[in-house]
C-alpha positions as CSV (number, residue, x, y, z in Angstrom):
1,X,-40.6,7.1,8.3
2,X,-37.1,5.5,8.9
3,X,-36.7,2.9,11.5
4,X,-34.2,3.2,14.3
5,X,-31.6,0.6,13.7
6,X,-29.9,1.3,17.0
7,X,-32.8,-0.4,18.8
8,X,-34.1,-3.8,18.8
9,X,-36.8,-4.8,16.3
10,X,-37.0,-6.3,12.9
11,X,-36.0,-4.5,9.7
12,X,-36.5,-4.6,6.0
13,X,-33.6,-4.6,3.6
14,X,-34.5,-0.9,2.7
15,X,-34.1,0.0,6.4
16,X,-30.4,-1.1,6.3
17,X,-29.7,0.2,2.9
18,X,-31.0,3.8,3.6
19,X,-28.6,4.3,6.4
20,X,-25.7,4.0,4.1
21,X,-27.1,5.1,0.8
22,X,-27.1,1.5,-0.4
23,X,-29.4,-0.4,-2.7
24,X,-31.5,-3.2,-1.3
25,X,-29.8,-5.3,-3.8
26,X,-26.6,-4.5,-2.2
27,X,-27.9,-5.7,1.2
28,X,-29.1,-9.0,-0.2
29,X,-25.6,-9.4,-1.9
30,X,-23.8,-8.8,1.3
31,X,-25.9,-11.4,3.0
32,X,-25.4,-14.0,0.2
33,X,-21.6,-13.3,0.5
34,X,-21.7,-14.0,4.3
35,X,-20.8,-10.5,5.3
36,X,-24.3,-10.4,7.1
37,X,-25.6,-13.3,9.2
38,X,-28.4,-15.2,7.6
39,X,-31.7,-13.5,7.9
40,X,-35.0,-14.9,8.9
41,X,-37.7,-15.1,6.4
42,X,-41.4,-14.2,6.6
43,X,-43.9,-16.8,5.3
44,X,-43.9,-14.9,2.1
45,X,-40.1,-15.3,1.8
46,X,-39.1,-11.7,2.6
47,X,-35.8,-11.2,4.5
48,X,-36.1,-9.9,8.0
49,X,-33.0,-8.2,9.7
50,X,-32.3,-7.2,13.2
51,X,-30.1,-4.6,14.9
52,X,-27.3,-7.2,14.9
53,X,-27.4,-7.2,10.9
54,X,-27.2,-3.4,11.0
55,X,-24.1,-3.6,13.3
56,X,-22.5,-6.2,10.8
57,X,-23.1,-4.0,8.0
58,X,-21.4,-1.0,9.8
59,X,-18.5,-3.2,10.7
60,X,-18.0,-4.2,7.1
61,X,-18.4,-0.7,5.8
62,X,-15.8,0.5,8.3
63,X,-13.3,-2.2,7.6
64,X,-13.4,-2.0,3.8
65,X,-11.5,1.3,3.5
66,X,-8.4,0.0,5.4
67,X,-8.4,-3.8,4.5
68,X,-10.1,-3.5,0.9
69,X,-13.3,-5.1,0.0
70,X,-11.9,-8.7,-0.3
71,X,-10.2,-8.8,3.0
72,X,-13.2,-7.0,4.8
73,X,-15.6,-9.7,3.3
74,X,-13.2,-12.5,4.6
75,X,-13.0,-10.9,8.1
76,X,-16.8,-10.7,8.4
77,X,-17.3,-14.2,7.0
78,X,-14.9,-15.6,9.5
79,X,-16.6,-14.0,12.4
80,X,-20.0,-15.0,11.3
81,X,-18.6,-18.6,11.0
82,X,-17.4,-18.3,14.6
83,X,-13.8,-18.5,13.6
84,X,-12.4,-15.3,15.2
85,X,-8.8,-16.4,15.1
86,X,-9.0,-16.4,11.3
87,X,-10.5,-13.0,11.2
88,X,-7.8,-11.6,13.7
89,X,-5.0,-13.2,11.5
90,X,-6.5,-11.3,8.4
91,X,-6.3,-8.0,10.5
92,X,-2.8,-8.7,11.6
93,X,-1.8,-9.3,7.8
94,X,-3.3,-5.9,6.8
95,X,-1.4,-4.1,9.6
96,X,1.8,-6.0,8.7
97,X,1.5,-4.8,5.1
98,X,0.9,-1.2,6.4
99,X,3.9,-1.4,8.3
100,X,6.0,-2.8,5.3
101,X,4.6,-0.1,3.1
102,X,5.7,2.5,5.7
103,X,9.3,1.1,5.7
104,X,9.3,1.1,1.9
105,X,8.2,4.8,1.8
106,X,11.0,5.6,4.4
107,X,13.4,4.0,2.2
108,X,12.4,6.0,-0.7
109,X,12.4,9.3,1.3
110,X,15.7,8.5,2.5
111,X,16.9,7.8,-1.1
112,X,15.6,11.0,-2.4
113,X,17.0,13.0,0.5
114,X,20.5,11.5,0.2
115,X,20.8,11.6,-3.5
116,X,23.3,14.5,-3.4
117,X,24.4,14.1,0.2
118,X,27.0,11.4,-0.3
119,X,30.4,13.0,-0.3
120,X,33.1,11.5,-2.9
121,X,35.1,8.7,-1.5
122,X,38.4,9.8,0.0
123,X,41.0,10.1,-2.7
124,X,38.5,9.3,-5.4
125,X,39.0,12.7,-7.0
126,X,36.8,13.8,-10.0
127,X,38.4,11.2,-12.4
128,X,38.1,11.4,-16.1
129,X,35.1,13.2,-17.5
130,X,33.7,13.8,-21.0
131,X,32.0,17.0,-21.7
132,X,28.9,17.1,-23.6
133,X,27.5,20.5,-24.4
134,X,28.1,23.6,-22.6
135,X,28.0,23.2,-18.9
136,X,27.2,19.5,-19.0
137,X,29.6,17.1,-17.4
138,X,29.6,13.3,-17.8
139,X,31.7,10.7,-15.8
140,X,32.9,7.2,-16.4
141,X,32.3,4.0,-14.5
142,X,35.4,4.1,-12.3
143,X,34.8,7.4,-10.8
144,X,31.1,6.9,-10.4
145,X,31.7,3.5,-8.7
146,X,34.3,5.3,-6.3
147,X,31.8,8.1,-5.6
148,X,29.2,5.4,-4.5
149,X,31.7,3.3,-2.8
150,X,30.6,0.3,-5.0
151,X,32.6,-1.9,-7.4
152,X,32.3,-1.3,-11.2
153,X,30.8,-4.7,-11.5
154,X,28.0,-3.5,-9.4
155,X,27.3,-0.7,-11.8
156,X,27.3,-3.3,-14.7
157,X,24.8,-5.3,-12.8
158,X,22.5,-2.5,-12.3
159,X,22.8,-1.7,-16.0
160,X,21.8,-5.3,-17.0
161,X,18.8,-4.9,-14.7
162,X,17.9,-1.6,-16.6
163,X,18.4,0.5,-13.5
164,X,21.0,2.6,-15.3
165,X,21.5,3.1,-18.9
166,X,24.9,4.7,-19.7
167,X,25.6,5.5,-23.2
168,X,28.9,4.3,-25.0
169,X,31.6,6.5,-26.3
170,X,31.6,6.0,-30.0
171,X,35.5,6.0,-30.2
172,X,36.5,4.1,-27.0
173,X,33.3,2.1,-26.3
174,X,33.5,3.2,-22.6
175,X,30.5,3.7,-20.5
176,X,29.5,7.3,-20.1
177,X,27.2,8.4,-17.3
178,X,25.3,11.5,-17.8
179,X,23.6,13.6,-15.0
180,X,20.3,11.4,-15.3
181,X,22.4,8.3,-15.1
182,X,24.2,9.4,-12.1
183,X,20.8,10.3,-10.4
184,X,19.4,6.8,-11.1
185,X,22.7,5.2,-9.9
186,X,22.5,7.1,-6.6
187,X,18.7,6.3,-6.2
188,X,19.4,2.5,-6.8
189,X,22.3,2.6,-4.3
190,X,20.2,4.1,-1.6
191,X,17.4,1.7,-2.2
192,X,19.7,-1.2,-2.2
193,X,21.2,0.0,1.1
194,X,17.5,-0.2,2.4
195,X,17.5,-3.8,1.4
196,X,15.4,-3.6,-1.7
197,X,15.9,-6.0,-4.6
198,X,16.8,-4.8,-8.0
199,X,13.3,-5.9,-9.3
200,X,11.7,-3.8,-6.6
201,X,13.7,-0.9,-7.5
202,X,12.9,-0.9,-11.2
203,X,9.5,0.4,-11.1
204,X,10.6,3.5,-9.1
205,X,13.3,4.3,-11.6
206,X,11.1,3.9,-14.4
207,X,8.7,6.5,-12.8
208,X,11.8,9.0,-12.3
209,X,12.5,8.6,-16.0
210,X,8.9,9.0,-17.1
211,X,8.5,12.1,-14.9
212,X,11.7,13.6,-16.2
213,X,13.1,14.2,-12.7
214,X,12.6,13.8,-9.0
215,X,10.0,16.6,-8.3
216,X,7.0,14.6,-9.5
217,X,8.3,11.7,-7.5
218,X,8.6,13.7,-4.4
219,X,5.1,15.0,-4.8
220,X,4.1,11.4,-5.1
221,X,5.8,10.5,-2.0
222,X,4.0,13.1,-0.2
223,X,0.6,11.9,-1.3
224,X,1.7,8.2,-0.6
225,X,2.5,9.4,3.1
226,X,-1.0,10.8,3.4
227,X,-2.7,7.8,1.9
228,X,-0.7,5.5,4.5
229,X,-1.9,7.8,7.2
230,X,-5.6,7.5,5.9
231,X,-5.3,3.8,5.9
232,X,-4.0,3.7,9.4
233,X,-6.9,5.6,10.6
234,X,-9.3,3.3,8.6
235,X,-7.9,0.3,10.2
236,X,-8.5,1.9,13.7
237,X,-12.1,2.8,12.7
238,X,-12.7,-0.8,11.3
239,X,-11.4,-2.3,14.4
240,X,-13.7,-0.3,16.7
241,X,-16.7,-1.2,14.5
242,X,-15.8,-4.8,14.4
243,X,-15.4,-4.9,18.1
244,X,-18.8,-3.4,18.6
245,X,-20.2,-6.1,16.4
246,X,-18.3,-8.8,18.3
247,X,-19.7,-7.5,21.6
248,X,-23.3,-8.2,20.4
249,X,-22.6,-11.4,18.4
250,X,-24.0,-14.6,20.1
251,X,-21.5,-17.5,20.3
252,X,-22.3,-21.3,20.5
253,X,-23.3,-22.0,24.0
254,X,-24.2,-18.4,24.9
255,X,-27.7,-17.1,25.0
256,X,-28.7,-14.7,22.4
257,X,-28.4,-11.0,23.2
258,X,-31.6,-9.3,23.6
């Protein structure tokens, strides 16, 4: 018969393990890592746990999906060492990272949405173009810079960073931007406006190139948004479980809870 971990009493490692489908070795490892408070030992050396240990385990398992195993471990160790301020700092860092990830996602969404929304600069005109194949139209650095409202030197900087890769006209040596190059330049432009550095933009451009277009990236963004929402809910669940543990955790100078 399984023992009720909600009530008081003394429990074996297997009693804690069964509740979460873990192994008894995992329970011992969690104690050795400081995730669980130190257990009492029987005269024979067997570990003995209490409902407090069960609540610590629930807190850790609730924290791990939102914070990750390493940070969740550090949070529980800080709490068990009586350094709540360090645990709260780690929690704040995870929330700050989530907010930063949301801002990055918003910048990417804006960039994808605005790729074709920016009108040409007044008076820029279409500029010289070089046709390549039926229905395909290429452009040069001047007209593209005017369309994006940036200096040609900016496009050359992006090229050196590997963000755009125009080919060279074999006769004139001029840079020639095809449809994919224009798309990448627009995406880079929007992300730069969002405050992102060139080395932060490069992985996204590489993903667009590998995918052969924006559609897979848009699908990835949709999945990214869902994963951020899952993380937010996991952080909430972890906070609730940790608070329940903190409410039962004796502190120095305080009598033990029954």
